[in-house]
N, C-alpha and C positions, 0 to 999 in steps of 0.2 A: 473731406471725407475723403474714405478707405475704397476709389475702387475694383469691382472685383471682374476679372473680365471676362466673357461668357469659356470661355478655350478655357476657364478652371474646374470648370461644371464639369465633368466626368461622366452621370447619368443625371437622371429628370427621371424624378417619382408621378406615373398621371392619374390623379383621382379618377375620374370614369366617372363611375354608374357608384361609387359603392359606397358613399350615404346610404342607397337602400337598395339594401340586399336583394330579393326578392327582383324589384324593377333589372338588376343586373342579371339579373338568368332570365327573362322577359327577351330584355336587350337580346342580348347573346346567343336566344335559340330564330330570336326575326333576322339578326344581323345574318347569318352562315344564309339564313334560306334565301335570302337579297345577296345574300354571294357565291350560294351554287347555280342558281335561279341563271343570277349574271353574266357566270362560263359557261353558263351549260348553254344558256336564248345568241349569247356575240358568235360566241364558237363553232352555236347555228348557221349562224350569216355570214360570216369569214368564208368557212366548208365550202358554203351552197354559192357564198357567192362569185369566190374562183373559180370554183369548179364546173357551172353549168356559165353554159356559152353566151345564153338569153340573160343573163343581167351583169351584161362585161358594158353597162349604163352606168352613165356622168352619180342616177341617185343611189343606185346601188354603190360602189365608189364613192361617193360622200356615207352611208350608211358603214360603208366594211371598214373605213377609219371614224366614223364612231363607234365602231363594236371599238375596235384594235384599243380605243382612247379609255372603251368605260373601264372592261379586263382593265390596263394599267392603271386606271382614275379609284376603282373599288380595291385592288387589291393593297393600294398604296396606304385607301387609308384602310382599314375592317381589318387586312390581316392583322397588324399587327397585334389589335382586337386583341379579338379572336382566338389568337393566340398566348396573350399578357390574363386569358380569362382561366381557359385549359392550365396554364402552368404555373401559374400562381404569383404571376413576378410581371407586377405592371408598374416597370422600370425599363428605359432604352437607353442606348446609353445617346453620347454629343451629337459624335456624325449619323449614329444615327436617324437620332431625334433632322437633323437635320435632312440628309437624306428624304423623307416622310415627306417635311413643311414641304422640300422643291420639288421633288414628284406633283404629290398630290396642289400643291399652286398651281402646276405647273399644265397640270388634268386639263383643274377643274376651268384656269384660263385659254387653253385649246379650248377646250366647247365651243368653254361661250363664245369666239370668234366662229368654227362649225354651227351650228346651230345656224348661225345668222347666213352664214353661208345656200348650204341648207335652207332654208327659206330660198332663195335670189336663185334658187336652179332649181326650186319651184318654183317657181314665180316667170320666171326666163322659162321654161316646160310649156304651163296653164297656158298665157300671156302673147308669147307669142312659138309660137309649135314650129309654124315655118321655119324661126329661120334659130329654132334653137340649137339642132344639131351643128351650129356653124359657130353661132359664141358661143358654147358648151362642146365644148371639144374635148381634147383627150392630152394639151397641150396648156389649153386655160382649166382643169376641172385640176391637175395632178400643184402648179400654181395656183391657185387658192390654198389648194390642201394643205401643202408644202406651207404657203405662208400663215396658216392658222396657229399649220406646227408651230414652226420658229414664232411665232408673235407667241402664241402659248409660255415656251419654251424663256426664250430670254426677261415680256414683263415679271418672268414669276421668281429667274434666276435672279433683278434686281430687289426683288422685296426681300428674298434670302439672304441674301449678301447684305442690305443690313440692317436686318434687325441679326445677323448674326455675329455682327459688329459693336450690336451693343454691350450695355455694361448693364448685369443682375447683379450686380452685391451678393450674391452667393445661394443665394433663391433657389431654389432645382425644382419647386413642387408644382406639377397645371396641369389643375384645374381643367380635363379636356381626357378624349379618351383616345386624342393623339396631336402630336406638336403639330396643330393649330395654332396659321402664324399669327391671331389672334388673343388666346389661349395664351402663348410666351411672350409678345409683346409685351402682354401686366405682370409678367418678375422684371421688369427691366427698373430697373432704378434712378435713370436718370432721365433728362426730357427728348420725349420722344417727336415732338414736335415736328422736327425736316421727315420720320417716318413718315408719320402718320398722314405731313401732305402727300407722302413722295405713291403710298397707299389711296390716296382715298384722288386724286388723278390717273391711276393706275387703277380700278374697281372703274369712275364713271367709262372712263371711253371699254373696257372688259363690260359694262352689267349694262346702265342705261341704251348704252348706243344701238350695240347690238339686238336687243334686245324691238328701239327704235324701227331696226331697215325691219327687224321679223313682225310689226305687227304694221307698218306696211306692204309692203310685200305679199304677211294675206293679206290686208287693208284689199288690195287686185287682183289678188284669188276671188274674196267672198265677191267682186262683182261681180269680175264674170261669171263665178258660177251661175249667179243672179241673170244670167240669161239665157240658162242651160236651156229646154226649153223638157227638155225632163223629165217628170217629176222624181220616177223613180234612180233618177241617176243625178238630181241636185241635192236628193236627201243621203247619198251616195255620200258625194264628195264639201257635202255640209258637216257631214259625221266622221267625216276625214280631215276635215280641218282643225275642228273642234276636238278630237282625240290629240293630233300636235300642237293645237293651241293650249293643250292645258295640260299638257309634259313641261312643254317652254316656262308658260306662271310658270307651272309648279317649282324646275330647275330653280329659271332666276326669282321670281319671286323672297323664294326660301335666301338665296344669296344675294341678294339684296335689302334685305334683314339684319343681315349680319355683313354684309359689308360696306354699307353705305346709313346703318341709326345713327344716331347721336350720341357724343360718348357718352355725355348723361345717363346716360343709359346702358341697366350692366343686367343683366341676365341668361349670368352663363353656366347657370341650369336647365335651360329653353335652347342657350344654343345648339347644347349636344345635343334633340332631339330637331334641331335645324339641321345641326352635320351633316344627321344621322339622315334625310328625306335627297339633301345636295350627291352625298357624297355615296348615297348607298337603295335609295327606292328611286329615282327616278335613270341614272346607266339599267337601273334593272325592267323598268321599262319602256326604257327608248324600244327593243329589240319585240318589242311586243306593240308598239305604238306602231314604230316606225313603216316595221316590215312584216312580223309575223302575222298581224292583220292583210299582208298583202297576197293580190294573186296567185298574184308570178312568182311568190314567192312562196306559196301553197304548195304550186305544183307544181315548184321546184324540188323545195321536200318532198312531196310525189315520189317523185323523178325518182331521188337521190334513192331512194324508200325499195324501192322495187330496183332498184340499179341489187341495192345492196342484197337485200333478197333476193334475184337470184343468181350474185354468185353466192352466196350462202349455201345454196343449194345444189348448182350446178357443178359446186368444188366438188364436196365430199363423193358425190356418188360419180363424180366421171374418178374417185381413184377402188 
């Protein structure tokens, strides 16, 4: 059998949603809206976190990391698709595919770890409020964030390198809208059992385990909420936890259904829509659910808007 190494192929062709032209237009509009809202929401959150000293707390430090991460994650997954739709060229170079695959994996993997660390931060803040400043000091927060980024980037590098060193036998048509690693894996014409085993181990470490930590953290949080005497305070706390858990289930649930499903199940068309949820919808919802519903964040946004309005009013009048 003649092997055609991956490096022989100069470019790939995306099928995307080309089989459904009407759906493709709707998906493009929705993805464009999700991307713009994601950019706006996360840029606002990062800006106010940096500019407002009242938000220089561990929770907002992690949220700003999540916002920065989501900008890169959505950009790596959606912008090539949007650009290809506008230009009418559903192609990408080999190096471009490799970069896109790595960044999408790295950002998604980092988010898996970071979300679990954020849940732990909330657990310490609510269940051990007196020791919270000591446990979650600046040094610990930086190390947790750095550890999340390093874990995500290294695991993505391992997966990308193993897949890119396989043989494709000249196949270059990807049945997806992006260089999704599972879609590229289907092009390989040699035994992929070793690659699949490595991906399975990494997926178990990055999906069920962090989700288990989140569930345990929120179980303790909910137990403490039940001890709140105020009915109003208890309902607000439940509302916040429910919103957080909804996003978590949406992100981890869709990712689990993609990366830990049985190999016999082949639903590439459904996989494309699932990918839109964890790569487009959840990054858009994160700043809304985690931050823009928060009183401190709302107050910081109002303060920033008032300050900008005063500056805009005073500068022309001084001239």
